[in-house]
LUMVEX-571730 format. One line per 10 residues: for each residue x, y, z of C-alpha. Coordinates in Angstrom, 2 decimals, always signed. Layout:
N
X Y Z  ...
This chain:
297
+127.54 -41.53 +137.57  +130.94 -42.27 +139.14  +131.76 -44.65 +136.25  +130.98 -41.90 +133.74  +133.25 -39.46 +135.54  +136.10 -42.01 +135.61  +135.65 -42.69 +131.86  +135.75 -38.97 +131.09  +138.93 -38.49 +133.14  +140.61 -41.43 +131.36
+139.73 -40.13 +127.89  +140.97 -36.62 +128.71  +144.29 -38.00 +129.97  +144.70 -40.07 +126.83  +144.12 -37.02 +124.64  +146.68 -35.02 +126.62  +149.21 -37.86 +126.35  +148.80 -38.14 +122.59  +149.02 -34.37 +122.18  +152.15 -34.15 +124.33
+153.92 -36.87 +122.35  +153.17 -35.43 +118.91  +156.31 -33.75 +117.35  +155.94 -30.16 +116.20  +156.75 -29.81 +112.49  +158.25 -26.68 +110.88  +158.31 -25.94 +107.20  +161.16 -23.86 +105.73  +160.03 -23.77 +102.14  +161.88 -25.00 +99.08
+165.70 -24.89 +99.03  +166.70 -22.87 +95.97  +170.19 -22.04 +94.85  +170.51 -18.66 +93.10  +170.31 -18.93 +89.33  +171.78 -16.93 +86.44  +174.50 -15.48 +88.66  +176.45 -12.73 +86.88  +179.36 -10.54 +87.97  +180.64 -7.30 +86.44
+183.69 -5.36 +87.62  +184.82 -1.92 +86.50  +188.21 -0.51 +87.53  +187.72 +3.22 +88.07  +189.63 +5.54 +85.75  +190.65 +3.06 +83.06  +191.62 +4.74 +79.81  +194.32 +4.52 +77.15  +196.90 +6.11 +79.46  +195.79 +4.22 +82.58
+194.91 +0.64 +81.58  +194.68 -0.49 +85.22  +192.89 +2.53 +86.65  +193.67 +6.05 +87.82  +195.51 +4.99 +90.96  +192.55 +5.35 +93.31  +192.34 +1.56 +93.67  +188.56 +1.66 +93.32  +186.62 -1.11 +91.59  +182.86 -1.03 +91.01
+181.48 -4.53 +91.70  +177.98 -5.60 +90.69  +176.60 -9.13 +91.25  +173.10 -10.13 +90.12  +171.09 -13.35 +90.18  +167.65 -14.86 +90.64  +166.60 -16.18 +94.07  +169.57 -14.64 +95.93  +168.91 -13.38 +99.45  +172.37 -11.83 +99.89
+175.91 -11.93 +98.52  +179.17 -12.73 +100.30  +182.05 -11.13 +98.37  +185.70 -12.14 +98.72  +187.83 -9.34 +97.25  +190.96 -11.45 +96.86  +193.08 -9.33 +99.20  +192.22 -11.15 +102.40  +189.00 -9.27 +103.05  +185.36 -10.29 +102.64
+182.06 -8.50 +103.05  +178.36 -9.41 +103.10  +176.60 -7.21 +100.55  +172.81 -7.73 +100.46  +172.38 -5.66 +97.28  +175.31 -7.28 +95.48  +176.65 -3.86 +94.46  +179.39 -1.68 +95.94  +182.55 +0.26 +95.12  +185.57 -1.35 +96.78
+188.95 +0.32 +97.34  +192.13 -1.76 +97.20  +194.99 -0.48 +99.34  +198.25 -2.18 +98.30  +200.38 +0.25 +96.23  +201.44 -0.81 +92.75  +199.73 -2.91 +90.08  +198.31 -6.17 +91.41  +195.98 -8.95 +90.26  +193.01 -9.89 +92.45
+190.40 -12.64 +92.10  +186.97 -11.43 +93.19  +184.72 -14.31 +94.27  +180.98 -13.88 +94.88  +178.92 -16.43 +96.81  +175.24 -15.78 +96.17  +173.18 -17.20 +99.06  +169.68 -18.53 +98.40  +166.95 -20.09 +100.57  +168.06 -22.78 +102.96
+171.67 -21.58 +102.63  +172.07 -22.86 +99.07  +175.01 -21.13 +97.36  +176.01 -20.32 +93.80  +179.53 -19.04 +93.08  +181.20 -16.92 +90.43  +184.70 -15.40 +90.19  +186.44 -12.77 +88.11  +190.05 -11.57 +87.96  +190.94 -7.86 +87.92
+194.20 -5.94 +87.62  +194.27 -2.74 +89.67  +196.79 +0.06 +89.96  +196.98 +1.74 +93.37  +199.08 +4.87 +93.63  +201.16 +5.24 +96.77  +199.24 +7.35 +99.26  +201.45 +10.35 +99.90  +201.18 +11.57 +103.50  +198.89 +14.59 +103.55
+201.41 +16.80 +105.34  +203.98 +16.17 +102.59  +201.48 +16.51 +99.76  +200.19 +19.84 +101.04  +203.64 +21.24 +101.82  +204.97 +20.26 +98.40  +202.09 +21.51 +96.24  +200.17 +23.92 +98.47  +197.06 +21.91 +97.63  +197.30 +22.79 +93.92
+200.66 +24.06 +92.65  +203.78 +25.64 +94.15  +207.04 +26.98 +92.68  +210.37 +26.20 +94.36  +213.94 +27.46 +93.80  +217.37 +26.62 +95.21  +217.72 +27.87 +98.78  +221.02 +29.57 +97.92  +221.13 +31.48 +101.22  +221.10 +28.30 +103.28
+224.31 +26.54 +104.34  +224.46 +23.12 +102.72  +222.11 +23.94 +99.85  +224.52 +21.76 +97.84  +226.34 +18.92 +99.56  +227.86 +15.47 +99.27  +228.76 +12.62 +101.59  +229.07 +8.83 +101.73  +226.08 +6.74 +100.68  +225.88 +5.10 +104.10
+225.24 +8.39 +105.89  +222.55 +11.07 +105.77  +224.60 +14.25 +106.01  +227.04 +16.01 +103.66  +230.19 +15.44 +105.66  +232.53 +15.79 +102.64  +231.24 +19.09 +101.29  +228.51 +21.50 +102.34  +228.22 +24.63 +100.19  +228.29 +27.99 +101.97
+225.55 +30.46 +100.95  +225.73 +31.91 +97.42  +228.92 +30.13 +96.36  +227.76 +27.97 +93.45  +227.34 +28.64 +89.71  +224.61 +31.06 +88.63  +222.87 +28.41 +86.52  +222.28 +26.42 +89.69  +220.32 +29.26 +91.25  +217.87 +30.37 +88.55
+215.93 +27.12 +88.04  +212.25 +27.15 +88.94  +210.71 +23.83 +89.98  +206.91 +23.58 +90.01  +205.24 +20.77 +91.93  +201.51 +20.33 +91.28  +198.82 +17.74 +92.00  +195.62 +16.59 +90.32  +192.28 +15.54 +91.79  +193.60 +12.02 +92.46
+196.65 +13.37 +94.36  +199.05 +12.42 +91.58  +202.05 +14.76 +91.78  +203.76 +16.31 +88.76  +206.97 +18.31 +88.38  +207.88 +20.85 +85.73  +211.26 +22.62 +85.52  +212.17 +25.91 +83.92  +215.99 +25.81 +83.89  +216.39 +28.96 +81.77
+218.27 +26.86 +79.22  +220.92 +25.37 +81.49  +221.23 +23.13 +84.52  +224.27 +22.42 +86.66  +225.77 +18.92 +86.66  +228.48 +17.34 +88.77  +231.44 +16.16 +86.71  +230.76 +12.46 +87.26  +227.31 +12.82 +85.69  +227.92 +14.98 +82.61
+228.13 +11.87 +80.42  +224.76 +10.73 +81.79  +223.21 +13.87 +80.31  +225.00 +13.54 +76.99  +227.90 +15.92 +77.62  +231.49 +15.64 +78.83  +233.93 +17.35 +81.15  +233.83 +18.30 +84.82  +231.35 +20.28 +86.92  +229.55 +22.63 +84.55
+226.42 +24.46 +83.50  +225.01 +22.43 +80.61  +222.21 +22.79 +78.12  +220.27 +19.94 +79.67  +216.67 +19.51 +78.55  +214.63 +18.96 +81.73  +211.65 +17.63 +79.77  +207.99 +18.45 +80.11  +205.63 +18.07 +83.05  +206.59 +14.75 +84.68
+204.44 +12.49 +86.83  +206.41 +11.54 +89.95  +206.23 +8.10 +91.54  +206.19 +8.16 +95.35  +206.98 +5.28 +97.70  +208.45 +4.42 +101.08  +212.16 +5.18 +101.24  +214.45 +2.25 +100.48  +217.60 +3.77 +102.01  +217.16 +2.33 +105.49
+216.78 +5.82 +106.97  +215.15 +6.43 +110.35  +212.63 +9.08 +111.44  +215.51 +10.93 +113.10  +217.01 +11.81 +109.69  +214.22 +11.47 +107.14  +210.49 +11.57 +106.42  +210.83 +8.02 +105.08  +209.31 +9.02 +101.72  +211.05 +9.07 +98.34
+210.02 +9.74 +94.76  +211.32 +8.82 +91.29  +211.69 +11.43 +88.55  +211.11 +9.97 +85.05  +213.58 +10.66 +82.27  +216.93 +12.18 +83.21  +215.83 +12.68 +86.81  +217.17 +16.18 +87.16  +215.71 +18.68 +89.64  +217.83 +21.75 +90.40
+221.18 +20.10 +89.72  +222.16 +16.82 +88.16  +223.95 +13.90 +89.78  +222.86 +11.12 +87.44  +220.44 +9.88 +90.10  +216.68 +9.78 +89.57  +215.37 +8.89 +93.04  +215.06 +11.57 +95.73  +214.43 +10.98 +99.41  +212.68 +13.76 +101.31
+214.77 +14.24 +104.42  +212.62 +17.09 +105.69  +209.87 +19.33 +104.37  +207.86 +22.34 +105.55  +205.54 +24.63 +103.59  +208.59 +26.78 +102.76  +211.65 +24.46 +102.67  +212.63 +21.03 +101.32  +215.80 +19.04 +102.01  +216.43 +16.26 +99.45
+218.95 +13.44 +99.21  +219.76 +11.21 +96.27  +222.44 +8.72 +95.27  +224.40 +9.98 +92.30  +225.94 +8.04 +89.47  +229.20 +8.13 +91.45  +227.63 +6.19 +94.32  +227.75 +9.12 +96.75  +224.84 +10.76 +98.54  +224.09 +14.25 +97.23
+222.01 +16.88 +99.00  +220.03 +19.88 +97.84  +217.81 +22.38 +99.59  +214.88 +24.19 +98.01  +212.73 +27.06 +99.20  +209.43 +28.52 +98.02  +209.90 +31.19 +95.38
């Protein structure tokens, strides 16, 4: 009886020892790389007039494949994102027209990866600060005129400064043609800003710029054609101005660049703006800084 008990104890210990030493095995399944990986990209707003998009910077990205568990997308601008569905609308942020290489890594079982890339060209319009956009257009459209009652509504000074230290017009002292222009700023659904001018047939020009507009002589009211509705191009100011003297935002006016009077310059820096007043500065063809003040009609 005792021998039987000892034999039983020995056999049980042997079973436990064998069981304890046996390695547990795990099975992960087959390692499969995604197959038939495809990538489509659509820049939002592309048409004949906007070959690189409407300025929103949005691109619709759609990656598809067989056996993919998820997708890791590199947008080519320094940012990446894990997108399980493979589809999203991405917004680029750098203003201007830029090329980006979109790279998609499709991840399959066991971490196997298949890769595809595609290059896109995207136009991103400068994002105008909301306070400026709303003040300028009123959210839709707003008409402005020369603030003829304000001191310094016309002025000139050196290019290195931001005030009209050489000449600052007293109220109501300039030519009549400089006071009857109506300037309409409007915006579309994508916050693109447009400008239309009704100059009643004439605009004022400084003498140094009359040749720029196709005329001759000194300061004068001229039959300048202000053109049709113009799309303005906004950007950060390049003048080196500080917040103490400027908003730090400027815009280019296509064509002859004229607003309420002509200097031969086409780029205007917004020194200050409220819902009822604008103070602008531009560098004229003579190399001087010229100033003009507008008010809501």
